[in-house]
MIDOSE-1310 file (N, C-alpha, C; in nm, 2 decimals, decimal comma, always signed):
residues 198
mdrk	-2,13/+2,40/-0,31/-2,08/+2,32/-0,20/-2,07/+2,17/-0,24; -1,95/+2,12/-0,23/-1,93/+1,98/-0,25/-1,94/+1,90/-0,12; -1,84/+1,91/-0,04/-1,84/+1,85/+0,09/-1,83/+1,95/+0,20; -1,76/+2,06/+0,17/-1,75/+2,17/+0,27/-1,78/+2,30/+0,21
lvfv	-1,81/+2,40/+0,29/-1,84/+2,53/+0,25/-1,71/+2,60/+0,19; -1,72/+2,67/+0,08/-1,61/+2,74/+0,02/-1,64/+2,89/+0,02; -1,55/+2,97/+0,08/-1,57/+3,11/+0,08/-1,47/+3,18/-0,02; -1,53/+3,27/-0,10/-1,45/+3,33/-0,21/-1,46/+3,48/-0,19
lsnf	-1,35/+3,55/-0,19/-1,35/+3,70/-0,18/-1,31/+3,75/-0,32; -1,39/+3,84/-0,38/-1,36/+3,89/-0,51/-1,41/+4,03/-0,53; -1,34/+4,12/-0,59/-1,39/+4,25/-0,62/-1,42/+4,27/-0,77; -1,43/+4,15/-0,84/-1,45/+4,15/-0,98/-1,58/+4,09/-1,02
hdpt	-1,63/+3,99/-0,95/-1,74/+3,91/-0,98/-1,87/+3,96/-0,91; -1,98/+3,94/-0,97/-2,11/+3,97/-0,91/-2,14/+3,85/-0,83; -2,17/+3,86/-0,70/-2,20/+3,74/-0,61/-2,32/+3,67/-0,65; -2,41/+3,74/-0,72/-2,54/+3,68/-0,76/-2,54/+3,60/-0,89
sydi	-2,43/+3,63/-0,97/-2,42/+3,57/-1,10/-2,37/+3,42/-1,09; -2,43/+3,34/-1,18/-2,39/+3,20/-1,18/-2,41/+3,14/-1,32; -2,35/+3,02/-1,34/-2,37/+2,95/-1,46/-2,41/+2,81/-1,43; -2,46/+2,74/-1,52/-2,50/+2,60/-1,50/-2,39/+2,51/-1,55
iqrk	-2,34/+2,42/-1,46/-2,24/+2,32/-1,50/-2,29/+2,18/-1,47; -2,22/+2,09/-1,53/-2,26/+1,95/-1,51/-2,17/+1,88/-1,41; -2,23/+1,82/-1,31/-2,16/+1,75/-1,21/-2,19/+1,60/-1,21; -2,08/+1,52/-1,21/-2,10/+1,37/-1,22/-2,15/+1,32/-1,08
eksg	-2,25/+1,24/-1,09/-2,31/+1,18/-0,97/-2,26/+1,04/-0,94; -2,29/+0,99/-0,82/-2,24/+0,86/-0,78/-2,30/+0,75/-0,87; -2,42/+0,77/-0,92/-2,48/+0,67/-1,01/-2,41/+0,66/-1,14; -2,33/+0,76/-1,18/-2,26/+0,76/-1,31/-2,32/+0,86/-1,40
gkad	-2,44/+0,91/-1,37/-2,50/+1,01/-1,46/-2,45/+1,15/-1,43; -2,50/+1,25/-1,50/-2,46/+1,38/-1,48/-2,58/+1,47/-1,45; -2,57/+1,57/-1,36/-2,67/+1,65/-1,32/-2,63/+1,80/-1,34; -2,73/+1,88/-1,37/-2,70/+2,03/-1,39/-2,70/+2,09/-1,25
vkcp	-2,59/+2,17/-1,22/-2,57/+2,23/-1,09/-2,54/+2,38/-1,11; -2,60/+2,46/-1,03/-2,57/+2,61/-1,03/-2,43/+2,63/-0,97; -2,35/+2,70/-1,04/-2,21/+2,73/-0,99/-2,18/+2,88/-1,00; -2,14/+2,95/-0,90/-2,10/+3,09/-0,90/-2,00/+3,12/-1,01
tsii	-2,01/+3,23/-1,08/-1,91/+3,26/-1,18/-1,77/+3,27/-1,12; -1,76/+3,32/-1,00/-1,62/+3,34/-0,94/-1,55/+3,20/-0,93; -1,63/+3,10/-0,90/-1,57/+2,96/-0,88/-1,53/+2,91/-1,02; -1,62/+2,93/-1,12/-1,59/+2,89/-1,26/-1,46/+2,95/-1,31
dynk	-1,44/+3,08/-1,29/-1,32/+3,15/-1,33/-1,20/+3,11/-1,25; -1,22/+3,08/-1,12/-1,10/+3,03/-1,04/-1,05/+2,90/-1,10; -1,15/+2,80/-1,12/-1,11/+2,67/-1,17/-1,04/+2,68/-1,31; -1,09/+2,78/-1,39/-1,04/+2,80/-1,53/-0,90/+2,85/-1,53
ymgg	-0,87/+2,95/-1,44/-0,74/+3,02/-1,44/-0,65/+2,99/-1,33; -0,68/+2,90/-1,25/-0,60/+2,86/-1,13/-0,46/+2,82/-1,18; -0,36/+2,85/-1,10/-0,22/+2,82/-1,14/-0,17/+2,69/-1,08; -0,04/+2,66/-1,10/+0,02/+2,54/-1,05/+0,02/+2,52/-0,90
vdra	+0,04/+2,63/-0,83/+0,04/+2,62/-0,68/-0,10/+2,58/-0,63; -0,20/+2,64/-0,69/-0,34/+2,61/-0,64/-0,37/+2,47/-0,67; -0,33/+2,42/-0,79/-0,36/+2,28/-0,83/-0,28/+2,18/-0,74; -0,16/+2,22/-0,70/-0,08/+2,14/-0,61/-0,14/+2,13/-0,48
dqrk	-0,19/+2,24/-0,43/-0,26/+2,24/-0,30/-0,39/+2,16/-0,30; -0,46/+2,17/-0,42/-0,58/+2,09/-0,44/-0,55/+1,94/-0,43; -0,45/+1,90/-0,50/-0,41/+1,76/-0,50/-0,37/+1,71/-0,36; -0,29/+1,80/-0,30/-0,24/+1,77/-0,16/-0,35/+1,75/-0,06
esys	-0,45/+1,84/-0,07/-0,56/+1,83/+0,03/-0,66/+1,72/-0,01; -0,68/+1,69/-0,14/-0,78/+1,59/-0,18/-0,74/+1,45/-0,14; -0,61/+1,42/-0,15/-0,55/+1,28/-0,12/-0,43/+1,30/-0,03; -0,45/+1,36/+0,09/-0,34/+1,39/+0,18/-0,29/+1,26/+0,25
ldrk	-0,16/+1,25/+0,27/-0,10/+1,14/+0,34/-0,08/+1,18/+0,49; -0,11/+1,30/+0,52/-0,09/+1,35/+0,66/-0,16/+1,27/+0,76; -0,09/+1,25/+0,88/-0,15/+1,19/+0,99/-0,13/+1,27/+1,11; -0,22/+1,27/+1,21/-0,21/+1,34/+1,33/-0,09/+1,29/+1,41
srrs	-0,01/+1,38/+1,46/+0,11/+1,33/+1,54/+0,16/+1,45/+1,63; +0,20/+1,41/+1,74/+0,26/+1,51/+1,84/+0,40/+1,55/+1,80; +0,46/+1,47/+1,71/+0,60/+1,51/+1,66/+0,58/+1,60/+1,54; +0,63/+1,73/+1,56/+0,61/+1,83/+1,45/+0,69/+1,79/+1,33
wlri	+0,80/+1,73/+1,34/+0,88/+1,70/+1,22/+0,81/+1,59/+1,14; +0,73/+1,51/+1,20/+0,66/+1,41/+1,12/+0,55/+1,47/+1,03; +0,49/+1,57/+1,08/+0,39/+1,65/+1,00/+0,46/+1,72/+0,88; +0,58/+1,77/+0,91/+0,65/+1,84/+0,80/+0,70/+1,73/+0,70
ffnf	+0,74/+1,61/+0,74/+0,77/+1,51/+0,65/+0,66/+1,47/+0,56; +0,54/+1,45/+0,62/+0,42/+1,41/+0,54/+0,39/+1,52/+0,44; +0,41/+1,65/+0,48/+0,38/+1,76/+0,38/+0,47/+1,76/+0,26; +0,60/+1,73/+0,29/+0,70/+1,72/+0,18/+0,67/+1,60/+0,09
lnia	+0,62/+1,49/+0,16/+0,59/+1,37/+0,08/+0,47/+1,40/-0,01; +0,37/+1,47/+0,03/+0,26/+1,51/-0,05/+0,30/+1,60/-0,17; +0,39/+1,69/-0,14/+0,44/+1,78/-0,25/+0,52/+1,70/-0,35; +0,60/+1,60/-0,30/+0,69/+1,52/-0,39/+0,60/+1,44/-0,48
fsnt	+0,49/+1,38/-0,43/+0,40/+1,31/-0,51/+0,33/+1,39/-0,62; +0,29/+1,52/-0,58/+0,23/+1,61/-0,67/+0,32/+1,65/-0,78; +0,45/+1,68/-0,75/+0,55/+1,71/-0,85/+0,58/+1,60/-0,94; +0,59/+1,48/-0,88/+0,61/+1,36/-0,96/+0,50/+1,33/-1,06
fiif	+0,38/+1,36/-1,02/+0,26/+1,34/-1,11/+0,27/+1,44/-1,23; +0,31/+1,56/-1,20/+0,32/+1,66/-1,31/+0,43/+1,62/-1,41; +0,54/+1,58/-1,36/+0,65/+1,53/-1,45/+0,60/+1,41/-1,53; +0,53/+1,32/-1,46/+0,48/+1,20/-1,53/+0,38/+1,24/-1,65
kirt	+0,30/+1,34/-1,62/+0,20/+1,38/-1,72/+0,27/+1,45/-1,84; +0,38/+1,52/-1,81/+0,45/+1,59/-1,92/+0,53/+1,49/-2,00; +0,59/+1,40/-1,94/+0,68/+1,30/-2,01/+0,59/+1,20/-2,09; +0,48/+1,16/-2,04/+0,40/+1,05/-2,10/+0,28/+1,10/-2,18
dsdl	+0,24/+1,23/-2,16/+0,12/+1,28/-2,22/+0,00/+1,19/-2,19; -0,01/+1,15/-2,06/-0,11/+1,06/-2,02/-0,23/+1,13/-1,96; -0,35/+1,07/-1,97/-0,46/+1,13/-1,91/-0,50/+1,07/-1,77; -0,40/+1,01/-1,71/-0,42/+0,93/-1,58/-0,46/+1,03/-1,48
kyld	-0,56/+0,99/-1,39/-0,60/+1,08/-1,28/-0,50/+1,07/-1,17; -0,50/+1,17/-1,08/-0,41/+1,17/-0,97/-0,43/+1,06/-0,87; -0,55/+1,02/-0,84/-0,58/+0,91/-0,75/-0,53/+0,78/-0,81; -0,55/+0,76/-0,94/-0,50/+0,64/-1,01/-0,34/+0,63/-1,01
flss	-0,28/+0,75/-1,02/-0,14/+0,76/-1,01/-0,08/+0,72/-0,88; -0,15/+0,77/-0,77/-0,11/+0,73/-0,63/-0,13/+0,58/-0,61; -0,24/+0,53/-0,66/-0,26/+0,38/-0,65/-0,15/+0,30/-0,72; -0,11/+0,35/-0,84/-0,01/+0,27/-0,91/+0,12/+0,28/-0,84
vtta	+0,16/+0,39/-0,78/+0,28/+0,41/-0,70/+0,28/+0,31/-0,58; +0,17/+0,31/-0,51/+0,15/+0,23/-0,39/+0,17/+0,08/-0,43; +0,10/+0,04/-0,54/+0,11/-0,10/-0,58/+0,25/-0,14/-0,62; +0,32/-0,05/-0,69/+0,46/-0,08/-0,73/+0,55/-0,09/-0,61
lieg	+0,53/-0,01/-0,51/+0,61/-0,01/-0,39/+0,58/-0,15/-0,31; +0,46/-0,19/-0,30/+0,42/-0,31/-0,23/+0,48/-0,43/-0,31; +0,47/-0,43/-0,44/+0,52/-0,54/-0,52/+0,67/-0,55/-0,52; +0,73/-0,43/-0,51/+0,88/-0,42/-0,50/+0,93/-0,48/-0,37
ektk	+0,85/-0,45/-0,26/+0,89/-0,50/-0,13/+0,88/-0,65/-0,13; +0,77/-0,71/-0,19/+0,75/-0,85/-0,19/+0,86/-0,92/-0,27; +0,90/-0,86/-0,38/+1,01/-0,92/-0,46/+1,14/-0,91/-0,38; +1,16/-0,80/-0,31/+1,29/-0,79/-0,23/+1,29/-0,89/-0,12
krms	+1,18/-0,92/-0,06/+1,18/-1,02/+0,05/+1,20/-1,16/-0,01; +1,15/-1,19/-0,13/+1,17/-1,32/-0,19/+1,31/-1,34/-0,23; +1,38/-1,23/-0,28/+1,51/-1,24/-0,33/+1,62/-1,24/-0,22; +1,58/-1,18/-0,10/+1,68/-1,17/+0,01/+1,70/-1,30/+0,07
psin	+1,83/-1,34/+0,11/+1,85/-1,47/+0,17/+1,78/-1,47/+0,31; +1,73/-1,59/+0,34/+1,66/-1,61/+0,46/+1,76/-1,61/+0,58; +1,72/-1,55/+0,69/+1,80/-1,55/+0,81/+1,81/-1,69/+0,86; +1,94/-1,73/+0,89/+1,96/-1,87/+0,94/+1,88/-1,89/+1,07
snrk	+1,83/-2,01/+1,08/+1,75/-2,05/+1,19/+1,82/-2,04/+1,32; +1,95/-2,05/+1,33/+2,02/-2,04/+1,45/+2,07/-1,90/+1,48; +2,00/-1,80/+1,43/+2,02/-1,66/+1,46/+1,90/-1,61/+1,53; +1,92/-1,54/+1,64/+1,80/-1,50/+1,72/+1,82/-1,35/+1,76
rnry	+1,71/-1,28/+1,77/+1,71/-1,14/+1,81/+1,72/-1,12/+1,96; +1,82/-1,04/+2,00/+1,83/-1,02/+2,14/+1,71/-0,94/+2,19; +1,64/-0,99/+2,29/+1,52/-0,93/+2,34/+1,55/-0,80/+2,42; +1,67/-0,78/+2,46/+1,70/-0,67/+2,54/+1,73/-0,54/+2,45
sgri	+1,81/-0,56/+2,35/+1,85/-0,45/+2,27/+1,81/-0,45/+2,12; +1,75/-0,56/+2,07/+1,71/-0,56/+1,94/+1,82/-0,60/+1,84; +1,95/-0,63/+1,89/+2,06/-0,67/+1,81/+2,04/-0,81/+1,76; +2,10/-0,85/+1,65/+2,11/-0,98/+1,60/+2,23/-1,05/+1,66
isfd	+2,22/-1,15/+1,73/+2,33/-1,23/+1,79/+2,34/-1,36/+1,72; +2,46/-1,39/+1,67/+2,48/-1,51/+1,59/+2,52/-1,62/+1,69; +2,45/-1,74/+1,68/+2,49/-1,85/+1,76/+2,57/-1,95/+1,68; +2,62/-1,91/+1,56/+2,71/-2,00/+1,48/+2,84/-2,01/+1,55
tpnn	+2,89/-2,13/+1,56/+3,02/-2,16/+1,62/+3,09/-2,26/+1,53; +3,23/-2,25/+1,52/+3,30/-2,34/+1,43/+3,28/-2,49/+1,47; +3,27/-2,52/+1,60/+3,25/-2,66/+1,64/+3,17/-2,66/+1,77; +3,04/-2,70/+1,76/+2,96/-2,69/+1,88/+2,99/-2,80/+1,98
nesh	+3,08/-2,89/+1,95/+3,12/-3,00/+2,04/+3,22/-2,94/+2,14; +3,29/-2,83/+2,11/+3,38/-2,78/+2,21/+3,31/-2,72/+2,33; +3,38/-2,72/+2,44/+3,32/-2,68/+2,57/+3,31/-2,53/+2,58; +3,19/-2,49/+2,63/+3,17/-2,35/+2,66/+3,17/-2,33/+2,81
lpiv	+3,29/-2,29/+2,86/+3,30/-2,28/+3,00/+3,33/-2,13/+3,04; +3,27/-2,09/+3,16/+3,30/-1,96/+3,21/+3,44/-1,94/+3,26; +3,50/-1,84/+3,22/+3,64/-1,80/+3,27/+3,64/-1,66/+3,31; +3,73/-1,62/+3,40/+3,74/-1,48/+3,44/+3,85/-1,41/+3,36
gnqa	+3,81/-1,29/+3,31/+3,90/-1,21/+3,23/+3,89/-1,06/+3,26; +3,93/-0,98/+3,17/+3,91/-0,84/+3,18/+3,77/-0,79/+3,18; +3,74/-0,68/+3,25/+3,60/-0,64/+3,25/+3,56/-0,59/+3,11; +3,44/-0,63/+3,07/+3,39/-0,59/+2,94/+3,24/-0,59/+2,94
rcal	+3,18/-0,53/+2,84/+3,03/-0,52/+2,83/+2,97/-0,66/+2,81; +2,86/-0,68/+2,87/+2,78/-0,81/+2,85/+2,73/-0,81/+2,71; +2,75/-0,92/+2,64/+2,71/-0,94/+2,50/+2,56/-0,95/+2,48; +2,49/-0,99/+2,59/+2,35/-1,01/+2,58/+2,26/-0,90/+2,63
cstn	+2,29/-0,84/+2,75/+2,20/-0,75/+2,81/+2,24/-0,60/+2,80; +2,36/-0,57/+2,75/+2,41/-0,44/+2,75/+2,35/-0,37/+2,63; +2,30/-0,24/+2,65/+2,24/-0,16/+2,54/+2,31/-0,02/+2,55; +2,27/+0,06/+2,45/+2,33/+0,20/+2,45/+2,28/+0,28/+2,57
kgth	+2,16/+0,24/+2,62/+2,10/+0,31/+2,74/+2,15/+0,26/+2,87; +2,18/+0,13/+2,88/+2,23/+0,07/+3,00/+2,34/-0,03/+2,97; +2,45/+0,00/+3,03/+2,57/-0,09/+3,01/+2,59/-0,17/+3,13; +2,60/-0,30/+3,11/+2,63/-0,40/+3,22/+2,77/-0,46/+3,20
ktvh	+2,86/-0,44/+3,29/+3,00/-0,49/+3,27/+3,02/-0,61/+3,36; +3,10/-0,70/+3,31/+3,13/-0,82/+3,38/+3,27/-0,87/+3,35; +3,32/-0,96/+3,44/+3,46/-1,01/+3,42/+3,45/-1,16/+3,37; +3,32/-1,21/+3,36/+3,31/-1,35/+3,32/+3,30/-1,36/+3,17
hcsh	+3,37/-1,45/+3,11/+3,37/-1,47/+2,97/+3,35/-1,61/+2,93; +3,31/-1,64/+2,81/+3,30/-1,78/+2,76/+3,43/-1,82/+2,70; +3,48/-1,94/+2,74/+3,61/-1,98/+2,69/+3,61/-2,01/+2,54; +3,49/-2,04/+2,48/+3,48/-2,07/+2,34/+3,43/-1,95/+2,26
ckra	+3,33/-1,89/+2,30/+3,27/-1,78/+2,23/+3,35/-1,65/+2,23; +3,43/-1,63/+2,33/+3,52/-1,52/+2,35/+3,43/-1,39/+2,37; +3,32/-1,41/+2,44/+3,23/-1,30/+2,47/+3,21/-1,29/+2,62; +3,18/-1,17/+2,67/+3,15/-1,15/+2,81/+3,01/-1,16/+2,84
fcmn	+2,97/-1,22/+2,96/+2,83/-1,25/+3,00/+2,82/-1,22/+3,15; +2,71/-1,16/+3,19/+2,68/-1,15/+3,33/+2,65/-1,28/+3,40; +2,70/-1,29/+3,51/+2,68/-1,41/+3,60/+2,67/-1,36/+3,74; +2,55/-1,33/+3,79/+2,53/-1,29/+3,92/+2,39/-1,33/+3,97
skrn	+2,36/-1,29/+4,09/+2,23/-1,33/+4,15/+2,11/-1,27/+4,08; +2,13/-1,16/+4,01/+2,02/-1,09/+3,94/+1,99/-1,15/+3,80; +2,09/-1,18/+3,73/+2,08/-1,24/+3,60/+2,20/-1,33/+3,56; +2,17/-1,43/+3,48/+2,27/-1,52/+3,43/+2,26/-1,52/+3,28
cfyn	+2,33/-1,42/+3,22/+2,33/-1,41/+3,08/+2,41/-1,52/+3,01; +2,51/-1,57/+3,08/+2,59/-1,68/+3,03/+2,49/-1,80/+3,00; +2,41/-1,83/+3,09/+2,32/-1,95/+3,08/+2,21/-1,92/+2,97; +2,15/-1,80/+2,98/+2,04/-1,76/+2,88/+2,09/-1,76/+2,74
yhkn	+2,22/-1,72/+2,72/+2,27/-1,72/+2,59/+2,30/-1,86/+2,53; +2,36/-1,94/+2,62/+2,41/-2,07/+2,57/+2,30/-2,18/+2,57; +2,19/-2,16/+2,64/+2,09/-2,26/+2,64/+2,02/-2,28/+2,50; +2,04/-2,17/+2,42/+1,98/-2,18/+2,29/+2,07/-2,25/+2,18
il	+2,19/-2,27/+2,21/+2,28/-2,32/+2,11/+2,34/-2,46/+2,15; +2,33/-2,49/+2,28/+2,39/-2,62/+2,32/+2,28/-2,72/+2,34
């Protein structure tokens, strides 16, 4: 028993037979431990599927979720890491442990993301995320000195508060931005939009 009980069914081994093996302790030393012969043979002759399952369970990425597809995704991700580790061992003939391999992959992904953020151009300060729909709305205009006046035009979706779930249509447009904005007693998207750029 390591951390959990392990049950083995065999018609070949004597359940009372065992051998002495050495187990590494937390202090760094080694201790003699009784191990059933069935477990020793299993570890000796276990195949690729068993080793893959062992790696998958030892360092699982799975997380509890009510969404069934997410659990399937984590399972495939665990399998992908296990297969990648096997290919890495074959190609490099390395004695790297699976945990160290996962740590190196994680570190590389984090460092790559940091480099990507450093190299990506910074978002202009006069660009702001629409709090209603999450879209990026640009406040850049060719000439901010020109007047932004409300005019009446054809009915169109509001550029500020319309989303895929809820569409708000209006006939009021900006004479300069050429966008439609709500202007009524409930909301004034024309003002909310232009107060940030004027």
